[in-house]
C-alpha positions in Angstrom: -11.1 -19.7 22.0 -8.1 -18.1 20.2 -4.8 -17.9 22.0 -2.3 -15.0 22.2 -1.3 -12.7 19.3 1.7 -14.0 17.4 3.5 -11.9 14.9 5.6 -13.4 12.1 7.3 -11.5 9.2 9.1 -12.4 6.0 11.9 -10.4 4.5 9.9 -7.8 2.6 9.7 -5.0 5.1 11.4 -5.9 8.4 11.5 -2.2 9.6 7.7 -1.9 9.4 7.2 -5.3 11.1 9.5 -4.1 13.9 7.5 -0.9 14.3 4.3 -2.8 14.5 5.8 -5.2 17.0 7.0 -2.3 19.2 3.6 -0.5 19.0 1.8 -3.7 20.2 4.5 -4.6 22.7 4.6 -8.1 21.2 7.9 -9.5 20.0 8.2 -11.0 16.5 8.1 -14.8 16.7 11.2 -16.8 16.0 11.0 -18.0 12.4 13.5 -18.8 9.8 12.7 -17.4 6.3 15.7 -17.9 4.1 16.9 -19.7 1.0 18.4 -23.1 0.2 21.5 -23.1 -1.9 19.5 -23.6 -5.1 17.4 -20.5 -4.4 14.2 -22.2 -3.1 12.6 -20.4 -0.2 13.1 -22.1 3.1 10.7 -21.6 6.0 10.8 -23.0 9.6 8.7 -21.8 12.5 10.8 -22.2 15.7 8.1 -22.0 18.3 4.7 -23.5 18.9 1.8 -21.9 17.0 -0.9 -24.4 18.1 -4.2 -22.6 18.8 -2.6 -19.1 18.6 -4.0 -16.0 16.7 -1.2 -15.5 14.2 -0.6 -12.4 12.0 1.8 -12.7 9.2 3.2 -9.3 8.0 4.5 -9.4 4.5 4.4 -6.6 1.9 4.3 -7.9 -1.7 6.7 -5.3 -3.1 9.9 -5.9 -5.2 11.1 -8.6 -5.6 7.4 -9.3 -5.9 7.4 -13.0 -6.7 10.0 -13.8 -4.1 8.0 -12.1 -1.4 4.8 -13.8 -2.5 6.4 -17.2 -2.3 7.8 -16.4 1.2 4.2 -15.5 2.3 2.6 -18.6 0.8 5.1 -20.9 2.5 4.8 -19.2 5.9 1.0 -19.5 5.7 1.3 -23.2 4.8 3.7 -23.8 7.7 1.3 -22.2 10.1 -1.6 -24.2 8.8 0.3 -27.4 9.3 1.4 -26.2 12.8 -2.3 -26.0 13.8 -2.5 -22.3 14.3 -5.9 -21.2 15.7 -6.4 -18.4 13.1 -4.1 -17.2 10.4 -4.3 -13.6 9.2 -2.2 -12.3 6.3 -1.3 -8.7 6.8 -0.3 -7.3 3.4 0.4 -3.6 3.4 0.9 -3.7 -0.4 -1.0 -6.2 -2.4 0.9 -7.0 -5.6 -0.8 -7.6 -9.0 -3.7 -5.4 -7.9 -3.7 -3.5 -11.1 -4.4 -6.7 -13.0 -7.9 -7.0 -11.6 -9.9 -7.6 -14.8 -9.7 -9.1 -18.2 -9.3 -5.9 -20.2 -7.8 -7.6 -23.3 -8.3 -11.0 -24.9 -6.2 -13.9 -23.5 -4.8 -12.1 -20.4 -5.0 -13.5 -16.8 -6.9 -11.9 -13.9 -3.8 -12.0 -11.8 -5.2 -10.3 -8.7 -7.8 -13.1 -8.4 -5.1 -15.8 -8.8 -3.1 -14.3 -5.9 -6.3 -14.3 -3.8 -6.8 -18.0 -4.6 -3.2 -18.8 -3.7 -3.4 -17.0 -0.3 -6.6 -18.8 0.6 -5.3 -22.2 -0.4 -2.1 -21.6 1.5 -4.0 -21.1 4.7 -5.0 -17.4 5.1 -8.3 -17.2 7.0 -8.4 -13.4 7.1 -6.7 -10.6 5.2 -5.7 -7.1 6.3 -4.4 -4.8 3.5 -3.7 -1.1 3.0 -5.4 0.9 0.2 -6.2 -1.8 -2.4 -5.8 -0.4 -5.9 -9.2 -1.7 -6.7 -11.5 -2.2 -3.7 -13.5 -4.8 -5.7 -10.6 -7.2 -5.2 -12.2 -7.9 -1.8 -14.8 -9.8 -3.7 -12.1 -12.3 -5.0 -11.9 -13.7 -1.5 -14.3 -15.9 0.5 -12.7 -14.9 3.7 -12.9 -11.6 5.6 -10.9 -8.7 4.1 -10.2 -5.5 5.9 -9.0 -2.7 3.5 -7.3 0.0 5.6 -7.2 3.6 4.4 -3.9 5.5 4.7 -5.5 8.8 3.9 -5.6 9.8 7.6 -1.9 9.1 7.9 -1.1 11.3 4.8 -3.5 14.0 6.0 -1.8 14.4 9.3 1.5 15.2 7.5 0.0 17.4 4.8 -2.1 19.6 7.0 1.0 20.8 8.8 3.2 21.1 5.7 1.1 22.7 2.9 -0.3 26.1 3.8 -2.1 28.8 1.9 -4.6 28.2 -0.9 -4.5 24.7 -2.1 -6.3 22.2 -4.3 -6.3 18.4 -4.2 -5.7 16.9 -7.7 -6.8 13.4 -8.8 -4.5 12.1 -11.5 -7.4 10.2 -13.2 -11.1 9.8 -13.0 -10.7 6.6 -10.9 -9.1 8.5 -8.0 -11.8 11.2 -7.6 -13.3 9.7 -4.5 -9.9 9.6 -2.8 -9.2 13.3 -3.8 -12.6 14.3 -2.6 -12.1 12.8 0.8 -8.7 14.5 1.3 -10.1 17.8 0.0 -13.0 17.7 2.5 -10.5 17.1 5.3 -8.3 20.0 4.1 -11.3 22.3 3.3 -10.3 23.0 -0.3 -11.5 22.2 -3.8 -10.5 19.4 -6.2 -9.3 19.2 -9.8 -9.1 16.2 -12.1 -6.5 15.3 -14.7 -7.7 13.7 -17.9 -5.3 11.2 -19.3 -5.1 8.0 -21.3 -2.8 5.0 -21.2 -1.7 3.8 -24.7 0.2 0.9 -23.0 1.1 -0.2 -19.4 3.3 2.2 -17.5 2.8 4.9 -20.1 0.4 7.7 -19.5 -0.5 10.7 -21.7 -1.7 13.7 -19.6 -4.1 15.7 -21.7 -5.9 18.4 -19.6 -7.2 19.5 -16.2 -10.7 20.0 -15.0 -10.8 22.5 -12.1 -9.2 25.7 -10.9 -5.5 25.4 -9.9 -4.3 29.0 -10.6 -2.2 30.4 -7.8 -2.8 27.4 -5.6 -0.6 24.7 -4.2 -1.6 21.5 -5.9 -1.5 18.2 -4.0 -1.6 15.2 -6.4 -3.0 12.3 -4.4 -2.9 8.7 -5.6 -2.6 5.1 -4.2 0.6 4.1 -6.1 3.6 5.9 -7.6 5.3 3.4 -9.9 7.3 4.8 -12.8 6.3 8.4 -11.9 5.5 9.2 -15.5 1.9 10.4 -14.6 2.8 12.6 -11.7 5.7 14.3 -13.4 3.6 15.0 -16.5 0.8 16.2 -14.3 3.1 18.4 -12.3 4.4 20.1 -15.5 0.8 20.6 -16.7 -0.4 22.0 -13.3 2.5 24.5 -13.2 1.7 25.6 -16.8 -1.9 26.2 -15.7 -0.7 28.6 -13.0 -0.3 26.3 -9.9 2.1 27.9 -7.4 3.6 24.6 -6.4 3.0 20.8 -6.5 3.2 18.1 -3.9 2.7 14.4 -4.5 1.0 12.2 -1.8 0.6 8.5 -2.3 0.2 5.4 -0.2 2.6 3.0 -2.0 5.9 4.2 -3.3 6.8 1.5 -5.7 9.4 3.7 -7.6 10.3 1.3 -10.3 12.5 1.9 -13.4 13.2 5.6 -14.0 10.9 6.9 -11.2 13.4 8.3 -8.8 15.5 10.1 -11.4 12.2 11.5 -12.9 11.1 12.8 -9.5 14.5 14.2 -8.6 14.6 16.1 -11.9 11.0 17.3 -11.7 9.7 20.5 -10.2 7.7 18.5 -7.5 8.4 20.1 -4.1 7.9 16.9 -2.0 6.9 13.3 -2.6 5.0 12.0 0.5 4.4 8.3 0.8 3.8 5.7 3.5 6.1 2.9 4.6 4.0 0.0 3.2 7.0 -0.8 1.0 10.6 -1.1 2.0 12.2 2.2 0.8 15.6 1.9 2.4 17.3 1.7 -1.0 15.0 4.3 -2.7 15.5 7.5 -0.7 16.0 10.9 -2.3 16.0 14.5 -1.1 12.3 15.2 -1.9 11.0 12.0 -0.3 9.0 12.1 2.9 7.9 8.8 4.5 5.1 8.6 7.1 4.5 5.4 9.0 1.4 3.2 8.8 2.7 1.1 11.8 0.1 2.5 14.3 -2.7 2.0 11.8 -1.7 -1.6 11.1 -1.0 -2.4 14.7 -4.3 -1.0 15.9 -6.1 -3.1 13.3 -4.3 -6.2 14.4 -5.3 -5.5 18.0 -8.9 -4.9 17.1 -9.1 -8.0 14.9 -7.7 -10.1 17.7 -10.2 -8.7 20.3 -13.2 -8.8 18.0 -13.6 -5.1 17.9 -14.6 -2.9 14.9 -11.9 -1.9 12.5 -14.1 0.4 10.4 -14.5 2.7 13.4 -10.8 3.7 12.9 -11.9 5.7 9.9 -15.1 7.4 11.3 
């Protein structure tokens, strides 16, 4: 029999953790997650975890490796504290784009992270919009992959009016675009691109009708923003009346923010799976995944269906 819900967070996204805590009406547990003078991560759980159902909230955004190490040490501390069950709640799963051996002599990094989490003590995983759903197969523990599309849809349906079209920035995102288009009652278009190297995308053409329509580019990650800015320019050149960008994870690395600020994109809509306090700009709109994550934690604890959230 599992005990009460316990919530613990690292330093990656304290605002989201606090929102989840407030939604559930459960305070964050007392835990020290800091640094020793030499930079090593220091973790100490300051209350009993024996037999409890513990959920560790930690997004693996920048600084990625620091946040991974915090999570691993928290999991290990909980395992050694005899927690009843340990669930890692990871709104953004780092290294997810390195999910296969696409070139000789490269690692499958997403699998390595999976192994590390399991060895450290995770007995269950809750994530939001895995870049590659097949990453679930890297684990031998239950994995719940939450979909943020409903959260984005609720904002978009009240913000983008008139004729519209949902645009997938690549062939791999067609299913996501189709689901959003079905909800909005509009058509889809697909952008054909190729990647000559990591973080570099060449947008080549569009399949679908975008003329005189408001285009909504939907993706799971906006990283350097090269793809969405190039896609925006192409959509406008093909007659789109405006362009919005909607994505789950706003990584915004390198030149991303300057690119988006200088682009003709009307709004960039992302969720709060990553800490964006230092990455705000005028066009950015952030919608919260806290209710989604909190409800999933509640259902996992009570043994109820999580998939029914998306029916």
